[in-house]
C-alpha positions as CSV (number, residue, x, y, z in Angstrom):
1,M,0.0,0.0,0.0
2,V,1.4,3.4,-1.0
3,S,0.2,6.7,0.4
4,F,0.7,10.2,-1.2
5,I,-0.4,13.7,-0.4
6,R,-2.8,15.6,-2.6
7,E,-1.3,18.9,-3.4
8,E,-4.6,20.9,-3.7
9,N,-5.8,20.6,-0.1
10,G,-3.3,18.4,1.7
11,E,-5.7,15.5,2.0
12,V,-4.0,12.1,2.5
13,R,-5.0,9.7,-0.2
14,Y,-4.1,6.0,-0.7
15,I,-3.4,4.0,-3.8
16,L,-4.3,0.4,-3.1
17,F,-3.0,-2.1,-5.7
18,I,-4.2,-5.7,-5.8
19,D,-2.2,-8.0,-8.0
20,E,-3.7,-11.3,-9.2
21,A,-7.1,-10.0,-8.5
22,N,-8.7,-13.2,-9.8
23,Q,-7.4,-14.9,-6.7
24,V,-9.3,-12.3,-4.5
25,N,-12.6,-12.2,-6.2
26,T,-13.5,-14.9,-8.7
27,S,-16.8,-16.2,-10.1
28,T,-16.5,-19.0,-7.4
29,V,-16.5,-16.5,-4.5
30,L,-19.5,-18.2,-2.9
31,Q,-17.4,-21.3,-2.3
32,E,-14.6,-19.1,-0.8
33,P,-16.3,-16.6,1.5
34,T,-13.1,-15.3,3.0
35,K,-12.3,-13.5,-0.3
36,L,-15.6,-11.7,-0.3
37,T,-15.1,-10.8,3.4
38,F,-11.7,-9.3,2.4
39,L,-13.2,-7.0,-0.2
40,K,-16.0,-5.9,2.1
41,E,-13.6,-5.0,4.8
42,C,-11.4,-3.0,2.4
43,M,-14.1,-1.3,0.3
44,G,-17.1,-1.2,2.7
45,G,-16.0,1.0,5.5
46,D,-18.4,3.2,7.5
47,D,-16.9,6.5,6.4
48,R,-17.9,6.8,2.7
49,T,-16.2,10.2,2.4
50,N,-12.8,8.8,3.4
51,E,-13.4,5.6,1.4
52,T,-14.0,7.6,-1.9
53,Q,-10.7,9.3,-1.4
54,N,-8.8,6.0,-2.0
55,L,-7.7,4.8,-5.4
56,W,-8.1,1.1,-5.9
57,I,-6.2,-0.7,-8.7
58,A,-6.7,-4.4,-9.3
59,A,-4.7,-6.3,-11.9
60,T,-5.2,-9.7,-13.4
61,N,-4.2,-11.8,-16.4
62,H,-7.5,-13.8,-16.1
63,L,-10.2,-11.2,-16.6
64,D,-12.7,-14.0,-17.5
65,Q,-12.4,-15.3,-13.9
66,I,-13.6,-12.0,-12.3
67,D,-17.1,-11.9,-10.9
68,I,-19.1,-9.4,-13.0
69,A,-20.6,-8.0,-9.8
70,V,-17.2,-6.3,-9.2
71,Y,-18.0,-3.9,-12.1
72,Q,-21.1,-2.4,-10.4
73,S,-21.2,1.3,-9.6
74,G,-19.3,2.1,-6.4
75,R,-17.0,-0.8,-6.8
76,L,-14.3,-1.4,-9.4
77,S,-16.5,0.3,-12.0
78,N,-13.8,1.6,-14.3
79,P,-12.2,-1.4,-16.0
80,L,-9.2,-0.8,-18.1
81,C,-8.0,-3.5,-20.5
82,F,-4.3,-3.8,-21.4
83,S,-4.7,-7.1,-23.3
84,W,-2.8,-7.5,-26.5
85,T,-4.4,-7.0,-29.9
86,L,-3.3,-8.6,-33.1
87,G,-1.5,-5.3,-33.9
88,D,0.4,-5.5,-30.6
89,F,1.4,-9.1,-31.3
90,I,2.7,-8.2,-34.8
91,N,4.6,-5.2,-33.4
92,Y,6.4,-7.4,-30.8
93,A,7.1,-10.0,-33.5
94,D,8.6,-7.2,-35.6
95,D,10.8,-6.1,-32.8
96,A,11.9,-9.8,-32.3
97,G,12.7,-10.1,-36.0
98,I,10.3,-12.9,-36.8
99,S,7.4,-11.0,-38.5
100,S,9.2,-11.5,-41.9
101,Q,8.6,-15.2,-41.4
102,F,4.8,-14.7,-41.2
103,P,3.0,-16.1,-44.2
104,Q,1.2,-13.8,-46.6
105,H,-2.3,-15.0,-45.7
106,W,-1.6,-13.9,-42.1
107,M,-0.5,-10.5,-43.0
108,E,-3.6,-10.0,-45.2
109,T,-5.7,-10.4,-42.0
110,K,-6.0,-7.2,-40.1
111,T,-8.6,-8.1,-37.5
112,L,-9.8,-11.2,-35.6
113,N,-13.2,-12.3,-34.5
114,D,-14.0,-12.6,-30.8
115,E,-13.1,-16.3,-30.6
116,D,-9.7,-15.6,-32.0
117,N,-9.1,-12.4,-30.0
118,Q,-9.5,-14.2,-26.7
119,W,-6.3,-16.1,-27.5
120,V,-4.1,-13.2,-28.6
121,N,-5.4,-11.2,-25.6
122,K,-3.6,-13.6,-23.3
123,F,-0.1,-12.7,-24.5
124,N,2.3,-10.5,-22.5
125,K,5.9,-9.6,-23.0
126,I,7.2,-12.2,-20.6
127,I,5.3,-15.1,-22.2
128,F,6.2,-13.8,-25.7
129,D,9.9,-13.8,-25.0
130,K,10.3,-16.8,-22.8
131,D,7.8,-19.2,-24.2
132,F,6.5,-18.1,-27.6
133,L,9.8,-17.4,-29.4
134,P,11.3,-20.9,-28.8
135,F,7.9,-22.4,-29.8
136,W,7.8,-20.3,-33.0
137,N,11.2,-21.5,-34.2
138,K,10.1,-25.1,-33.9
139,F,6.8,-24.4,-35.5
140,I,7.9,-22.5,-38.6
141,N,10.8,-24.9,-39.3
142,N,8.3,-27.8,-39.4
143,N,5.4,-25.9,-41.1
144,P,6.9,-23.6,-43.7
145,G,4.5,-21.0,-44.9
146,A,2.2,-21.9,-41.9
147,E,0.8,-24.8,-43.8
148,Y,0.3,-28.4,-42.7
149,E,-1.0,-31.8,-43.9
150,P,-4.2,-32.7,-42.2
151,E,-4.4,-36.2,-40.8
152,K,-6.6,-38.5,-42.9
153,D,-7.8,-42.0,-42.4
154,N,-6.4,-44.6,-44.8
155,D,-9.6,-45.4,-46.5
156,N,-10.4,-41.7,-47.3
157,Q,-6.8,-41.1,-48.4
158,T,-6.9,-44.2,-50.7
159,N,-10.2,-43.2,-52.3
160,N,-9.5,-39.5,-52.9
161,Q,-5.7,-39.4,-53.5
162,Q,-4.3,-40.5,-56.8
163,P,-1.1,-42.6,-57.0
164,N,2.1,-40.5,-56.8
165,Q,-0.1,-37.4,-55.9
166,Q,1.4,-35.1,-53.2
167,P,-0.8,-34.7,-50.1
168,K,-2.6,-31.3,-50.2
169,K,-1.5,-28.8,-47.6
170,V,-3.9,-26.6,-45.7
171,K,-3.2,-23.0,-44.6
172,I,-3.2,-22.5,-40.8
173,K,-5.3,-19.5,-39.7
174,W,-4.3,-17.0,-37.0
175,G,-6.9,-18.2,-34.6
176,E,-6.0,-21.9,-35.0
177,F,-2.3,-21.0,-34.5
178,F,-2.9,-19.0,-31.3
179,E,-5.3,-21.6,-29.8
180,F,-2.8,-24.3,-30.6
181,F,0.0,-22.4,-28.8
182,W,-2.1,-21.6,-25.7
183,R,-3.4,-25.2,-25.4
184,L,0.2,-26.4,-25.3
185,Y,1.1,-23.7,-22.8
186,D,-1.9,-24.2,-20.4
187,S,-1.3,-28.0,-20.5
188,K,2.4,-27.6,-19.7
189,Q,3.3,-29.3,-23.0
190,L,5.4,-26.6,-24.7
191,E,8.7,-28.3,-23.7
192,N,7.6,-31.5,-25.5
193,F,6.6,-29.7,-28.6
194,E,8.7,-30.9,-31.6
195,G,7.1,-28.9,-34.4
196,K,4.1,-30.9,-35.5
197,F,0.9,-28.9,-35.8
198,T,-2.4,-30.4,-35.0
199,N,-5.5,-28.3,-35.6
200,P,-7.2,-27.8,-32.2
201,R,-10.5,-26.9,-33.7
202,N,-13.2,-29.2,-34.9
203,P,-14.5,-28.1,-38.3
204,K,-17.7,-26.1,-38.1
205,I,-20.9,-27.3,-39.8
206,G,-20.6,-24.7,-42.5
207,E,-17.0,-25.7,-43.2
208,V,-18.0,-29.4,-43.2
209,L,-20.9,-28.7,-45.6
210,A,-18.6,-26.6,-47.8
211,R,-16.1,-29.5,-48.0
212,V,-18.9,-32.0,-48.7
213,D,-20.2,-29.7,-51.5
214,Q,-16.7,-29.4,-52.9
215,S,-16.2,-33.2,-52.7
216,L,-19.5,-33.8,-54.4
217,I,-18.6,-31.3,-57.1
218,L,-15.3,-33.0,-57.7
219,T,-16.9,-36.4,-57.7
220,A,-19.6,-35.3,-60.2
221,N,-17.0,-33.7,-62.4
222,K,-14.9,-36.9,-62.3
223,I,-17.9,-39.0,-63.1
224,S,-18.9,-36.7,-66.0
225,E,-15.4,-36.8,-67.3
226,D,-15.3,-40.6,-67.1
227,I,-18.6,-40.9,-68.9
228,S,-17.6,-38.4,-71.5
229,K,-14.3,-40.3,-72.2
230,S,-16.2,-43.6,-72.3
231,L,-18.8,-42.2,-74.8
232,D,-16.0,-40.8,-76.9
233,T,-14.2,-44.1,-77.0
234,R,-17.4,-46.0,-77.8
235,L,-18.4,-43.5,-80.6
236,K,-14.9,-43.9,-82.1
237,E,-15.3,-47.7,-82.0
238,L,-18.7,-47.5,-83.6
239,N,-17.5,-45.0,-86.3
240,Q,-14.5,-47.3,-87.0
241,T,-16.9,-50.3,-87.3
242,A,-19.2,-48.4,-89.6
243,N,-16.3,-47.4,-91.9
244,Q,-15.1,-51.0,-92.0
245,T,-18.6,-52.2,-92.9
246,R,-18.9,-49.5,-95.5
247,T,-15.6,-50.5,-97.1
248,A,-16.5,-54.1,-97.0
249,I,-19.8,-53.5,-98.7
250,Q,-18.2,-51.3,-101.4
251,T,-15.6,-54.0,-102.0
252,S,-18.2,-56.7,-102.2
253,Q,-20.3,-54.6,-104.5
254,T,-17.4,-53.9,-106.8
255,A,-16.5,-57.6,-106.9
256,M,-20.2,-58.5,-107.6
257,N,-20.4,-56.0,-110.4
258,G,-17.4,-57.5,-112.0
259,T,-18.7,-61.0,-111.7
260,V,-22.1,-60.0,-113.1
261,S,-20.4,-58.3,-116.0
262,R,-18.2,-61.3,-116.8
263,T,-21.2,-63.6,-116.6
264,M,-23.3,-61.4,-118.9
265,Q,-20.4,-61.4,-121.4
266,Q,-20.2,-65.2,-121.3
267,I,-24.0,-65.5,-121.7
268,S,-23.8,-63.1,-124.7
269,A,-21.1,-65.1,-126.3
270,L,-23.0,-68.4,-125.8
271,L,-26.1,-66.8,-127.3
272,S,-24.1,-65.6,-130.3
273,T,-22.7,-69.1,-130.8
274,I,-26.2,-70.7,-130.6
275,A,-27.5,-68.1,-133.0
276,G,-24.7,-68.9,-135.4
277,N,-25.3,-72.6,-135.3
278,M,-29.0,-72.2,-135.9
279,S,-28.4,-70.0,-138.9
280,G,-26.0,-72.5,-140.4
281,R,-28.6,-75.3,-140.2
282,R,-31.2,-73.3,-142.1
283,S,-28.9,-72.6,-145.0
284,R,-28.3,-76.4,-145.8
285,S,-30.3,-78.2,-148.6
286,P,-32.7,-80.9,-147.6
287,P,-31.3,-84.4,-148.4
288,W,-34.2,-85.3,-150.7
């Protein structure tokens, strides 16, 4: 507790600073009544005039654990947030000389949604220097461009992946990256991290449906392509057969025409011979 003298009228004021305030007043205060008693004794004195002359400052890294009743008028009703933003994180990364390693798809994202912000808000300079920087070196060396190969079951991989086809890599988003780091940090697993990224988030329904739609589109396109190729092959075979049949008919017709012509010539010759023989018999004298 630190006291100081106000210059205007000489009143003695006090600045009271409470560190780790979540340990004093949490959302579970009903199970720990001594903490509530402490606050009442400190902030609920009989002399309201003297009480209002004191400046209370409470600090915590776990704002989500503070009971919302603390923010009521007359209590700690002027909350100030010093949590990091994405811009703060990038600035510290720039100072540390690692921002140049960030992928383009990260740098194109200027703001985060509430779900992603809750993870970046947890950073501070100590954790960034001591824990995050060693983690980052392992991460980026094993996941260049912040991309990774999702784990797939063998059946799915066999059905969808062509032979000799390289596995498709997926871009890691800011929120997925931050959540992955903090889950390792909170579970005391950072020291065991060797660089392999595992997406901590289950795909949302919309994302699943989008993937299903995309898969159906790819499957339909593949079926259409296979049918088209099959039809083209069959049509070519039919066309080839028709040409062969046409050629055979033409050849047969030519041969038949030749045979008919020769037969007609032979018949004509025989008729001429017969006619000659009959004419010779008429010209002979009767024997009597």
